Backbone as CSV, one residue per row, in Angstrom:
resi,resn,N_x,N_y,N_z,CA_x,CA_y,CA_z,C_x,C_y,C_z
1,UNK,6.933,17.662,7.946,6.493,17.345,6.501,5.090,17.423,6.584
2,UNK,4.468,17.897,5.424,3.067,18.138,5.271,2.890,17.307,3.907
3,UNK,1.673,16.339,3.821,1.261,15.561,2.613,-0.360,15.758,2.628
4,UNK,-0.710,15.349,1.540,-2.234,15.393,1.413,-2.634,13.897,2.423
5,UNK,-1.832,12.919,2.342,-2.057,11.707,3.239,-2.313,12.088,4.572
6,UNK,-1.343,12.693,5.176,-1.241,13.214,6.642,-2.619,13.997,6.850
7,UNK,-2.661,15.123,6.043,-4.203,15.874,6.278,-5.336,14.908,6.265
8,UNK,-5.532,13.955,5.314,-6.693,13.007,5.195,-6.764,12.176,6.390
9,UNK,-5.637,11.558,6.900,-5.791,11.082,7.954,-6.119,11.704,9.086
10,UNK,-5.212,13.026,9.594,-5.876,13.976,10.535,-7.321,14.269,10.638
11,UNK,-7.532,14.747,9.273,-8.900,15.039,9.020,-10.207,13.823,9.594
12,UNK,-9.604,12.728,9.243,-10.639,11.617,9.560,-10.685,11.271,11.064
13,UNK,-9.842,11.726,11.966,-9.741,11.423,13.232,-9.155,10.052,13.649
14,UNK,-8.661,9.433,12.716,-7.989,8.112,12.786,-6.962,8.110,13.784
15,UNK,-6.819,7.121,14.841,-5.651,7.212,15.693,-4.376,6.896,14.897
16,UNK,-3.276,7.207,14.834,-2.082,7.011,14.121,-0.692,7.846,14.661
17,UNK,0.084,7.382,13.934,1.483,8.027,14.736,2.206,8.243,13.088
18,UNK,2.775,9.673,13.078,3.641,9.624,12.010,5.077,9.162,12.354
19,UNK,5.981,8.515,11.422,6.968,8.189,11.660,8.070,8.788,10.428
20,UNK,9.109,9.482,10.585,9.704,9.936,9.505,11.283,9.200,9.636
21,UNK,11.731,8.918,8.369,12.890,7.965,8.364,13.884,8.471,7.211
22,UNK,14.876,8.080,7.021,15.722,8.201,5.881,15.660,7.274,4.957
23,UNK,16.740,7.324,3.984,16.553,6.404,2.707,16.671,5.273,3.308
24,UNK,15.753,4.162,2.412,15.914,2.651,2.340,16.261,2.036,0.995
25,UNK,16.700,0.830,1.060,17.012,0.249,0.018,16.319,-1.350,-0.138
26,UNK,15.622,-1.702,0.824,15.144,-2.895,0.806,13.614,-2.863,2.019
27,UNK,12.903,-4.006,1.739,11.965,-4.194,2.604,12.379,-4.384,4.187
28,UNK,13.361,-4.928,4.521,13.914,-5.317,5.565,14.286,-4.055,6.084
29,UNK,15.311,-3.231,5.343,15.705,-1.707,5.690,14.465,-1.057,5.875
30,UNK,13.450,-0.898,5.293,12.334,-0.215,5.388,11.524,-0.351,7.148
31,UNK,11.557,-1.776,7.176,10.815,-2.429,8.507,11.688,-2.142,9.508
32,UNK,12.914,-1.843,9.539,13.889,-1.466,10.731,13.860,0.025,10.902
33,UNK,13.590,0.604,9.677,13.736,2.260,9.971,12.190,2.551,10.438
34,UNK,11.155,1.700,10.362,10.049,2.017,10.680,9.524,1.484,11.982
35,UNK,10.445,0.774,12.552,10.309,-0.198,14.049,9.244,-1.118,13.994
36,UNK,8.970,-1.824,12.742,8.101,-2.881,12.603,8.736,-3.779,11.804
37,UNK,7.835,-5.127,11.716,8.346,-6.363,11.351,8.293,-6.222,9.845
38,UNK,8.796,-6.902,8.930,8.435,-6.518,7.634,6.896,-6.961,7.011
39,UNK,6.359,-7.903,7.662,4.944,-8.288,7.580,3.957,-7.191,7.816
40,UNK,4.524,-6.539,8.661,3.639,-5.154,9.110,3.655,-3.921,8.256
41,UNK,4.753,-3.850,7.332,4.686,-3.002,6.259,3.854,-3.358,5.160
42,UNK,2.908,-2.038,4.842,2.074,-2.429,3.947,2.200,-1.498,2.795
43,UNK,2.371,-2.289,1.584,2.765,-1.676,0.220,1.483,-1.507,-0.334
44,UNK,1.396,-0.259,-1.055,0.369,0.251,-2.084,0.576,-0.046,-3.307
45,UNK,-0.003,-0.833,-3.887,0.337,-0.819,-5.366,-0.743,-0.383,-6.455
46,UNK,-0.486,0.305,-7.407,-1.455,0.573,-8.346,-1.375,-0.144,-9.383
47,UNK,-2.931,-0.642,-9.696,-3.070,-1.789,-10.530,-3.775,-1.422,-11.734
48,UNK,-3.733,-1.147,-12.839,-4.551,-0.929,-13.739,-5.631,-2.074,-14.352
49,UNK,-6.964,-1.720,-14.285,-7.866,-2.719,-14.862,-8.321,-2.355,-16.203
50,UNK,-7.931,-1.155,-16.769,-8.291,-0.839,-18.225,-7.907,0.748,-18.142
51,UNK,-8.245,1.417,-19.355,-7.998,2.725,-19.789,-8.526,3.620,-18.584
52,UNK,-7.744,4.356,-17.751,-8.132,5.023,-16.929,-8.925,4.542,-15.585
53,UNK,-8.748,3.361,-15.620,-9.370,2.530,-14.553,-8.281,1.784,-13.528
54,UNK,-8.330,2.306,-12.343,-7.280,1.537,-11.387,-7.680,1.213,-10.020
55,UNK,-7.115,0.362,-9.520,-7.399,0.038,-7.937,-6.413,-0.185,-7.321
56,UNK,-6.465,0.007,-6.087,-5.184,0.257,-5.146,-5.245,-0.756,-4.539
57,UNK,-4.095,-1.845,-4.577,-4.062,-3.251,-3.630,-3.135,-3.159,-2.481
58,UNK,-3.522,-3.243,-1.314,-2.841,-3.223,-0.286,-2.164,-4.663,0.316
59,UNK,-0.563,-4.670,0.205,0.121,-5.900,0.070,0.796,-5.978,1.369
60,UNK,0.738,-7.001,2.273,2.111,-7.154,3.372,3.306,-7.018,2.729
61,UNK,4.131,-6.357,3.689,5.783,-6.550,2.956,6.302,-8.050,2.744
62,UNK,5.810,-8.907,3.257,6.414,-10.105,3.175,5.656,-10.696,2.512
63,UNK,4.747,-10.377,1.524,4.010,-11.045,0.298,4.014,-10.346,-0.876
64,UNK,3.517,-10.616,-1.845,3.458,-10.220,-3.403,1.916,-10.563,-3.740
65,UNK,1.652,-9.854,-4.767,0.369,-9.860,-5.489,0.311,-11.375,-6.224
66,UNK,-0.794,-11.978,-5.729,-1.198,-13.255,-6.413,-1.932,-12.880,-7.957
67,UNK,-1.649,-12.845,-9.004,-2.195,-12.214,-10.065,-3.526,-13.131,-10.426
68,UNK,-3.491,-14.389,-10.244,-4.624,-15.219,-10.447,-5.884,-15.001,-9.407
69,UNK,-5.321,-14.746,-8.360,-6.127,-14.486,-7.117,-7.180,-12.961,-7.568
70,UNK,-6.088,-11.938,-7.904,-6.747,-10.813,-7.848,-7.773,-10.611,-9.055
71,UNK,-7.251,-11.221,-10.193,-8.437,-11.240,-11.281,-9.517,-11.940,-11.086
72,UNK,-9.454,-12.840,-10.244,-10.610,-13.752,-9.724,-11.734,-12.602,-8.963
73,UNK,-10.996,-12.041,-7.955,-11.870,-11.062,-7.124,-12.199,-9.989,-8.191
74,UNK,-11.464,-9.543,-8.645,-11.958,-8.308,-9.794,-12.800,-8.801,-10.870
75,UNK,-12.684,-10.030,-11.002,-13.734,-10.648,-12.059,-13.196,-9.989,-13.568
76,UNK,-12.029,-9.800,-13.679,-11.361,-9.522,-15.073,-10.268,-10.495,-15.598
77,UNK,-9.888,-10.493,-16.766,-9.115,-11.628,-17.320,-7.746,-10.801,-17.611
78,UNK,-7.631,-9.470,-17.294,-6.267,-8.848,-17.776,-6.103,-7.725,-16.640
79,UNK,-4.970,-7.614,-16.061,-4.433,-6.410,-15.495,-2.958,-6.111,-15.441
80,UNK,-2.727,-5.185,-15.010,-1.143,-4.549,-15.380,-0.785,-3.341,-14.319
81,UNK,0.435,-3.551,-14.264,1.281,-2.332,-13.326,1.310,-1.207,-14.400
82,UNK,0.888,0.046,-13.963,1.109,1.142,-14.965,2.528,1.740,-14.625
83,UNK,3.146,2.425,-15.612,4.313,2.846,-15.322,4.354,4.347,-14.242
84,UNK,5.517,4.816,-13.942,5.607,5.642,-12.965,4.631,6.882,-13.370
85,UNK,4.673,7.396,-14.397,3.890,8.743,-14.925,2.366,8.446,-14.860
86,UNK,1.934,7.272,-15.100,0.304,6.978,-15.061,-0.043,6.548,-13.483
87,UNK,0.898,6.073,-12.797,0.764,5.996,-11.447,0.621,7.078,-10.593
88,UNK,1.527,8.324,-10.906,1.496,9.428,-10.623,0.066,10.083,-11.049
89,UNK,-0.263,10.316,-12.150,-1.448,11.026,-12.558,-2.684,10.320,-11.940
90,UNK,-2.616,8.955,-11.772,-3.694,8.581,-11.147,-4.000,8.664,-9.582
91,UNK,-2.820,8.875,-9.013,-2.721,8.980,-7.531,-2.549,10.321,-7.076
92,UNK,-1.639,11.201,-7.680,-0.842,12.359,-7.303,0.143,12.290,-6.535
93,UNK,0.627,11.007,-6.635,1.816,10.608,-5.558,2.928,9.985,-6.726
94,UNK,4.149,10.254,-6.351,5.297,9.480,-7.337,5.297,8.208,-6.603
95,UNK,5.938,7.261,-7.421,6.241,6.040,-6.950,7.167,6.140,-5.668
96,UNK,6.950,5.425,-4.948,7.557,5.182,-3.532,7.095,6.000,-2.479
97,UNK,6.160,6.849,-2.854,5.288,7.527,-1.915,3.737,7.221,-2.070
98,UNK,3.275,6.573,-2.863,2.058,5.986,-2.964,1.460,5.446,-1.933
99,UNK,0.096,6.052,-1.575,-0.875,5.542,-0.496,-2.158,5.910,-0.853
100,UNK,-3.062,5.127,-0.596,-4.476,5.452,-0.574,-4.879,6.561,-0.018
101,UNK,-4.325,7.428,1.007,-4.793,8.351,1.737,-4.488,9.464,0.932
102,UNK,-5.821,10.323,0.673,-5.431,11.729,0.102,-4.973,11.516,-1.292
103,UNK,-5.473,10.290,-2.024,-5.140,10.188,-3.230,-6.042,11.122,-4.183
104,UNK,-5.570,11.502,-5.271,-6.032,12.673,-6.155,-7.342,11.952,-6.633
105,UNK,-7.488,10.824,-6.883,-8.791,9.960,-7.168,-8.742,8.830,-6.028
106,UNK,-10.231,9.089,-5.754,-10.280,7.893,-4.479,-10.664,6.694,-5.337
107,UNK,-9.420,5.666,-5.703,-9.738,4.641,-6.538,-10.366,3.695,-5.459
108,UNK,-11.008,2.679,-6.004,-11.322,1.544,-4.972,-9.875,0.673,-4.248
109,UNK,-9.887,0.376,-3.229,-8.994,-0.473,-2.405,-9.133,-1.905,-2.196
110,UNK,-8.744,-2.680,-2.386,-8.405,-4.205,-2.001,-7.365,-4.184,-1.032
111,UNK,-7.708,-4.848,0.280,-6.662,-4.899,1.176,-6.798,-6.691,1.209
112,UNK,-5.289,-7.099,0.960,-5.241,-8.510,1.458,-5.854,-8.931,2.621
113,UNK,-6.399,-10.177,2.794,-6.948,-10.648,3.913,-6.134,-10.526,5.318
114,UNK,-4.840,-10.311,5.211,-3.950,-10.306,6.406,-4.122,-9.188,7.163
115,UNK,-4.378,-8.271,6.524,-4.321,-6.888,7.027,-5.043,-6.652,8.175
116,UNK,-6.485,-6.838,8.225,-7.322,-6.297,8.985,-7.058,-7.037,10.629
117,UNK,-6.457,-7.995,10.586,-5.754,-8.610,12.000,-4.580,-8.155,12.517
118,UNK,-3.744,-7.362,11.701,-2.436,-6.762,11.955,-2.886,-5.778,13.048
119,UNK,-2.465,-5.682,14.192,-2.384,-4.670,15.286,-1.762,-3.367,14.980
120,UNK,-0.728,-3.250,14.285,-0.017,-2.108,13.714,0.529,-2.326,12.366
121,UNK,0.143,-1.416,11.461,0.597,-1.631,10.266,1.624,-0.172,9.810
122,UNK,2.501,-0.284,8.877,3.488,0.962,8.681,3.028,1.125,7.094
123,UNK,2.375,2.431,6.626,1.873,2.456,5.445,2.232,3.890,5.001
124,UNK,2.523,4.017,3.685,3.224,5.294,3.316,2.304,6.465,3.420
125,UNK,3.101,7.566,3.802,2.416,8.665,4.115,2.357,9.734,3.253
126,UNK,2.812,9.520,1.961,2.531,10.402,0.826,3.816,11.272,0.418
127,UNK,4.960,10.896,1.192,6.121,11.624,0.869,7.307,10.735,1.187
128,UNK,8.503,10.842,0.700,9.822,10.015,0.775,9.983,10.173,2.163
129,UNK,10.011,9.211,3.124,10.662,9.125,4.274,9.523,9.575,5.478
130,UNK,8.282,9.235,4.898,7.057,9.709,5.857,6.209,8.444,5.880
131,UNK,5.884,7.784,7.023,5.036,6.784,7.109,4.030,6.780,8.208
132,UNK,3.122,6.305,7.986,1.599,6.314,9.007,1.859,4.998,9.703
133,UNK,1.657,4.609,11.057,1.204,3.618,11.846,-0.039,3.689,12.283
134,UNK,-0.998,2.694,12.134,-2.171,2.475,12.667,-2.703,1.223,12.449
135,UNK,-3.953,0.868,13.149,-4.105,-0.474,13.015,-4.666,-1.068,11.859
136,UNK,-4.660,-2.187,11.642,-5.276,-2.817,10.221,-6.531,-2.574,9.958
137,UNK,-7.222,-3.049,11.338,-8.947,-2.576,11.095,-8.988,-1.205,10.751
138,UNK,-8.408,-0.118,11.278,-8.738,1.066,10.933,-8.625,1.545,9.894
139,UNK,-7.274,0.866,9.197,-6.958,1.012,7.819,-8.015,0.827,6.999
140,UNK,-8.615,-0.512,7.186,-9.497,-1.147,6.115,-10.802,-0.544,6.123
141,UNK,-11.103,0.155,7.365,-12.473,0.736,7.913,-12.492,1.921,7.021
142,UNK,-11.457,2.855,7.392,-11.129,3.954,6.908,-11.407,4.301,5.213
143,UNK,-10.840,3.339,4.625,-10.657,3.244,3.211,-11.682,2.467,2.653
144,UNK,-12.722,1.926,3.391,-13.896,0.964,2.913,-13.098,0.198,2.134
145,UNK,-12.360,-0.624,2.352,-11.402,-1.411,1.333,-12.218,-2.959,1.168
146,UNK,-12.217,-3.361,0.301,-12.660,-5.029,0.214,-11.580,-5.888,0.597
147,UNK,-11.617,-6.573,1.333,-10.829,-7.654,2.004,-11.019,-8.995,1.304
148,UNK,-9.736,-9.450,0.610,-9.748,-10.680,0.136,-8.384,-11.143,0.147
149,UNK,-8.112,-12.383,-0.066,-7.090,-12.976,-0.416,-6.497,-13.049,-1.571
150,UNK,-5.496,-11.855,-1.705,-5.203,-11.565,-2.955,-3.513,-11.317,-3.348
151,UNK,-2.872,-12.318,-2.323,-1.378,-12.485,-2.268,-1.046,-13.752,-2.157
152,UNK,0.286,-13.798,-2.292,1.068,-15.056,-1.829,2.363,-14.726,-1.207
153,UNK,3.031,-15.741,-0.410,4.420,-15.262,0.025,5.388,-14.899,-0.806
154,UNK,6.057,-13.966,-0.448,7.288,-13.363,-1.400,8.473,-14.721,-1.386
155,UNK,8.650,-14.859,-2.559,9.750,-16.062,-2.558,11.266,-15.521,-2.636
156,UNK,12.114,-15.785,-1.798,13.602,-15.389,-1.922,14.214,-15.154,-3.170
157,UNK,14.854,-14.327,-3.457,15.502,-14.213,-4.708,16.799,-14.859,-4.676
158,UNK,17.181,-15.541,-5.771,18.733,-16.421,-5.692,19.743,-15.145,-5.607
159,UNK,20.565,-15.722,-4.956,22.027,-14.840,-4.682,22.558,-14.634,-6.335
160,UNK,23.277,-13.421,-6.654,23.845,-13.363,-7.742,25.231,-13.521,-7.598
161,UNK,25.805,-14.451,-8.462,27.179,-14.893,-8.272,27.981,-13.551,-8.790
């Protein structure tokens, strides 16, 4: 498969592997399909700071955004997640394939503080079932990401009876 993300990473000369996999329904399934632990899966979330103003937040798979921490880092009082159409317009990628590599607009990137120390992360490759494996430090360096503690542990959801 060819995506803008794969082209961007290849042109940058970043050491990486491309992993292709089938449909998944959960973070655990995604990690297993990619051959990594859930904590090594990096989610790219598009966050709206204002009209036409976004930031990409990189979140380890076993964590979620801490909105108070992220607002403090960005120095704003209000943030939101855009709908799927706005996220696609901002990045060029549909939800489920969003990655900071090859984004239609090079939005600022905030990487959670846990990411640079990860030996191998699995991040979206810009298409369904396409993933990139690279070191957390290379990911942060290539994206010129600001690194900050912006997440909290994901809490298990209660079982539905």
